[in-house]
BALOBA-1460 file (C-alpha; in Angstrom, 3 decimals):
// residues 158
<rec num="1" residu="m" x="76.308" y="13.451" z="-47.336"/>
<rec num="2" residu="k" x="73.027" y="12.189" z="-46.491"/>
<rec num="3" residu="e" x="71.180" y="13.082" z="-43.131"/>
<rec num="4" residu="r" x="71.103" y="10.318" z="-41.047"/>
<rec num="5" residu="m" x="67.820" y="11.187" z="-38.960"/>
<rec num="6" residu="n" x="66.244" y="14.353" z="-38.104"/>
<rec num="7" residu="y" x="67.015" y="14.347" z="-33.800"/>
<rec num="8" residu="v" x="64.443" y="16.933" z="-33.673"/>
<rec num="9" residu="k" x="61.498" y="14.766" z="-34.454"/>
<rec num="10" residu="a" x="63.093" y="11.996" z="-32.852"/>
<rec num="11" residu="a" x="63.321" y="13.901" z="-29.116"/>
<rec num="12" residu="p" x="61.385" y="17.250" z="-29.564"/>
<rec num="13" residu="e" x="61.149" y="17.876" z="-25.802"/>
<rec num="14" residu="v" x="65.242" y="17.260" z="-25.237"/>
<rec num="15" residu="y" x="65.314" y="19.548" z="-28.541"/>
<rec num="16" residu="k" x="63.188" y="22.167" z="-27.041"/>
<rec num="17" residu="a" x="65.226" y="22.041" z="-23.722"/>
<rec num="18" residu="m" x="68.614" y="22.802" z="-25.421"/>
<rec num="19" residu="l" x="66.747" y="25.916" z="-27.631"/>
<rec num="20" residu="g" x="65.571" y="27.012" z="-24.100"/>
<rec num="21" residu="v" x="69.566" y="26.919" z="-22.511"/>
<rec num="22" residu="h" x="70.329" y="28.987" z="-26.022"/>
<rec num="23" residu="q" x="67.824" y="31.582" z="-25.665"/>
<rec num="24" residu="q" x="68.661" y="32.053" z="-21.959"/>
<rec num="25" residu="l" x="72.246" y="32.723" z="-23.507"/>
<rec num="26" residu="e" x="70.567" y="34.928" z="-25.778"/>
<rec num="27" residu="q" x="69.234" y="37.086" z="-22.787"/>
<rec num="28" residu="s" x="72.124" y="36.821" z="-20.564"/>
<rec num="29" residu="g" x="73.910" y="39.862" z="-21.322"/>
<rec num="30" residu="l" x="76.869" y="38.336" z="-23.329"/>
<rec num="31" residu="d" x="77.254" y="40.409" z="-26.461"/>
<rec num="32" residu="k" x="75.621" y="38.374" z="-29.539"/>
<rec num="33" residu="r" x="78.856" y="38.993" z="-31.819"/>
<rec num="34" residu="l" x="80.610" y="37.626" z="-29.061"/>
<rec num="35" residu="l" x="78.870" y="34.488" z="-28.249"/>
<rec num="36" residu="d" x="78.067" y="34.096" z="-32.452"/>
<rec num="37" residu="l" x="82.178" y="34.300" z="-32.672"/>
<rec num="38" residu="v" x="82.421" y="31.152" z="-30.093"/>
<rec num="39" residu="y" x="80.028" y="28.984" z="-31.661"/>
<rec num="40" residu="l" x="81.312" y="29.680" z="-35.087"/>
<rec num="41" residu="r" x="84.800" y="28.711" z="-33.599"/>
<rec num="42" residu="a" x="83.378" y="25.956" z="-31.558"/>
<rec num="43" residu="s" x="81.677" y="24.732" z="-34.597"/>
<rec num="44" residu="q" x="84.740" y="24.664" z="-36.935"/>
<rec num="45" residu="i" x="86.977" y="23.215" z="-34.167"/>
<rec num="46" residu="s" x="84.111" y="20.333" z="-34.285"/>
<rec num="47" residu="r" x="83.874" y="20.505" z="-37.861"/>
<rec num="48" residu="c" x="80.083" y="20.728" z="-37.692"/>
<rec num="49" residu="a" x="79.028" y="22.129" z="-41.137"/>
<rec num="50" residu="f" x="75.586" y="23.042" z="-40.193"/>
<rec num="51" residu="c" x="76.472" y="25.420" z="-37.232"/>
<rec num="52" residu="i" x="79.130" y="26.918" z="-39.309"/>
<rec num="53" residu="d" x="76.915" y="28.130" z="-41.924"/>
<rec num="54" residu="m" x="74.219" y="29.030" z="-39.110"/>
<rec num="55" residu="h" x="77.032" y="30.945" z="-37.408"/>
<rec num="56" residu="w" x="78.943" y="32.403" z="-39.981"/>
<rec num="57" residu="k" x="75.146" y="34.007" z="-41.631"/>
<rec num="58" residu="d" x="74.602" y="35.189" z="-38.234"/>
<rec num="59" residu="l" x="77.668" y="37.135" z="-37.841"/>
<rec num="60" residu="r" x="77.006" y="38.453" z="-41.395"/>
<rec num="61" residu="a" x="73.767" y="39.557" z="-40.881"/>
<rec num="62" residu="l" x="75.084" y="41.358" z="-37.745"/>
<rec num="63" residu="g" x="77.800" y="43.167" z="-40.151"/>
<rec num="64" residu="v" x="80.893" y="41.435" z="-38.924"/>
<rec num="65" residu="p" x="83.227" y="41.927" z="-41.697"/>
<rec num="66" residu="e" x="84.048" y="39.237" z="-44.225"/>
<rec num="67" residu="q" x="87.442" y="39.281" z="-43.539"/>
<rec num="68" residu="d" x="87.248" y="38.703" z="-39.589"/>
<rec num="69" residu="l" x="84.950" y="35.772" z="-40.380"/>
<rec num="70" residu="y" x="87.900" y="34.222" z="-42.780"/>
<rec num="71" residu="m" x="90.678" y="34.996" z="-39.951"/>
<rec num="72" residu="l" x="88.516" y="33.088" z="-37.206"/>
<rec num="73" residu="n" x="90.821" y="29.996" z="-37.587"/>
<rec num="74" residu="a" x="93.529" y="32.676" z="-37.372"/>
<rec num="75" residu="w" x="92.969" y="35.051" z="-34.418"/>
<rec num="76" residu="h" x="95.597" y="34.616" z="-32.199"/>
<rec num="77" residu="e" x="97.186" y="36.775" z="-35.437"/>
<rec num="78" residu="w" x="94.296" y="38.657" z="-36.639"/>
<rec num="79" residu="p" x="94.248" y="42.075" z="-34.696"/>
<rec num="80" residu="a" x="90.662" y="42.895" z="-35.152"/>
<rec num="81" residu="f" x="89.579" y="40.893" z="-32.202"/>
<rec num="82" residu="t" x="89.490" y="42.652" z="-29.121"/>
<rec num="83" residu="a" x="91.076" y="41.138" z="-26.184"/>
<rec num="84" residu="r" x="87.355" y="40.270" z="-24.596"/>
<rec num="85" residu="e" x="86.926" y="38.453" z="-27.385"/>
<rec num="86" residu="r" x="90.409" y="36.760" z="-27.559"/>
<rec num="87" residu="a" x="89.964" y="35.709" z="-24.064"/>
<rec num="88" residu="a" x="86.251" y="34.764" z="-25.041"/>
<rec num="89" residu="l" x="87.780" y="31.992" z="-28.044"/>
<rec num="90" residu="q" x="90.783" y="31.029" z="-26.138"/>
<rec num="91" residu="w" x="88.557" y="29.826" z="-23.931"/>
<rec num="92" residu="t" x="86.514" y="28.372" z="-26.315"/>
<rec num="93" residu="e" x="89.191" y="26.609" z="-27.617"/>
<rec num="94" residu="s" x="89.937" y="25.060" z="-24.237"/>
<rec num="95" residu="v" x="86.856" y="24.054" z="-23.145"/>
<rec num="96" residu="t" x="85.569" y="22.285" z="-26.420"/>
<rec num="97" residu="l" x="89.579" y="20.578" z="-26.551"/>
<rec num="98" residu="l" x="89.201" y="18.940" z="-23.232"/>
<rec num="99" residu="t" x="91.903" y="16.450" z="-24.262"/>
<rec num="100" residu="e" x="94.709" y="18.683" z="-25.314"/>
<rec num="101" residu="g" x="95.762" y="19.472" z="-21.570"/>
<rec num="102" residu="f" x="92.266" y="20.418" z="-20.071"/>
<rec num="103" residu="v" x="91.426" y="24.124" z="-19.396"/>
<rec num="104" residu="p" x="95.160" y="25.472" z="-18.228"/>
<rec num="105" residu="d" x="95.418" y="28.083" z="-15.738"/>
<rec num="106" residu="t" x="96.835" y="30.879" z="-17.613"/>
<rec num="107" residu="v" x="93.675" y="30.220" z="-20.144"/>
<rec num="108" residu="y" x="91.719" y="30.782" z="-17.206"/>
<rec num="109" residu="d" x="93.712" y="33.896" z="-15.910"/>
<rec num="110" residu="a" x="93.254" y="35.324" z="-18.956"/>
<rec num="111" residu="a" x="89.548" y="34.726" z="-19.247"/>
<rec num="112" residu="r" x="89.078" y="36.187" z="-15.625"/>
<rec num="113" residu="a" x="90.528" y="39.490" z="-16.697"/>
<rec num="114" residu="e" x="87.911" y="40.032" z="-19.127"/>
<rec num="115" residu="f" x="84.812" y="38.190" z="-18.192"/>
<rec num="116" residu="s" x="83.289" y="38.595" z="-14.246"/>
<rec num="117" residu="e" x="82.518" y="34.974" z="-12.702"/>
<rec num="118" residu="a" x="79.087" y="35.345" z="-13.896"/>
<rec num="119" residu="e" x="79.716" y="36.054" z="-17.123"/>
<rec num="120" residu="l" x="82.460" y="33.214" z="-17.721"/>
<rec num="121" residu="a" x="80.026" y="31.321" z="-16.467"/>
<rec num="122" residu="r" x="77.477" y="32.102" z="-18.639"/>
<rec num="123" residu="l" x="80.152" y="31.882" z="-21.557"/>
<rec num="124" residu="t" x="80.976" y="28.490" z="-20.582"/>
<rec num="125" residu="m" x="77.587" y="27.589" z="-20.742"/>
<rec num="126" residu="a" x="77.234" y="29.084" z="-24.408"/>
<rec num="127" residu="v" x="80.199" y="26.750" z="-25.327"/>
<rec num="128" residu="a" x="79.188" y="23.564" z="-23.900"/>
<rec num="129" residu="a" x="75.572" y="24.047" z="-25.448"/>
<rec num="130" residu="i" x="77.623" y="24.775" z="-28.954"/>
<rec num="131" residu="n" x="79.624" y="21.685" z="-28.229"/>
<rec num="132" residu="g" x="76.015" y="19.971" z="-27.821"/>
<rec num="133" residu="w" x="74.547" y="21.332" z="-30.953"/>
<rec num="134" residu="n" x="77.759" y="20.747" z="-33.142"/>
<rec num="135" residu="r" x="77.771" y="16.510" z="-31.617"/>
<rec num="136" residu="l" x="74.132" y="16.036" z="-32.846"/>
<rec num="137" residu="s" x="74.456" y="17.876" z="-35.973"/>
<rec num="138" residu="v" x="77.673" y="16.045" z="-36.657"/>
<rec num="139" residu="a" x="76.329" y="12.313" z="-35.552"/>
<rec num="140" residu="f" x="73.211" y="12.594" z="-37.314"/>
<rec num="141" residu="r" x="74.791" y="14.535" z="-40.420"/>
<rec num="142" residu="r" x="72.196" y="17.649" z="-40.355"/>
<rec num="143" residu="t" x="72.254" y="19.287" z="-43.826"/>
<rec num="144" residu="a" x="73.988" y="22.388" z="-44.492"/>
<rec num="145" residu="g" x="73.212" y="25.490" z="-46.076"/>
<rec num="146" residu="a" x="69.704" y="26.478" z="-46.224"/>
<rec num="147" residu="y" x="69.749" y="28.455" z="-42.878"/>
<rec num="148" residu="k" x="68.626" y="31.977" z="-42.921"/>
<rec num="149" residu="p" x="69.350" y="34.190" z="-40.231"/>
<rec num="150" residu="a" x="66.432" y="36.106" z="-39.113"/>
<rec num="151" residu="s" x="68.169" y="39.835" z="-39.359"/>
<rec num="152" residu="a" x="70.002" y="38.847" z="-42.859"/>
<rec num="153" residu="t" x="67.502" y="40.811" z="-44.941"/>
<rec num="154" residu="a" x="68.186" y="43.889" z="-42.687"/>
<rec num="155" residu="h" x="71.978" y="43.686" z="-43.127"/>
<rec num="156" residu="v" x="73.201" y="41.327" z="-45.760"/>
<rec num="157" residu="s" x="71.506" y="38.745" z="-48.235"/>
<rec num="158" residu="a" x="72.487" y="35.164" z="-47.102"/>
């Protein structure tokens, strides 16, 4: 598939602003593994190859077992995910798939049981941010495969 255009070059000021949101989320106090699981799951739902490649590699660089990543599509049935991760993944799916019943109270209640108000607000912003990145990459067919995580050399080869 051929990349349609380079949105980074076309709108560098907006790209910079989006990076700023991402940087704030990285410093928000939410666990890096949790954030990357959320980013990867939302990217799977949106079928964003570029972001799937990126966050899969980032999670591997963090030392997340390969089998946990294979099972992310079936997280409901995979016991390796914590209750907090499960609540975040369920929240991610509901917020990403708004057209499928919106965000039910049961999903909100499960998320609030695991996250403070501030954490849930940050988590929701993380889901909104990755959905924005997904839409940019899918719309303009950003080429996947070349991403290398910063910490890859310390943990695994990408």
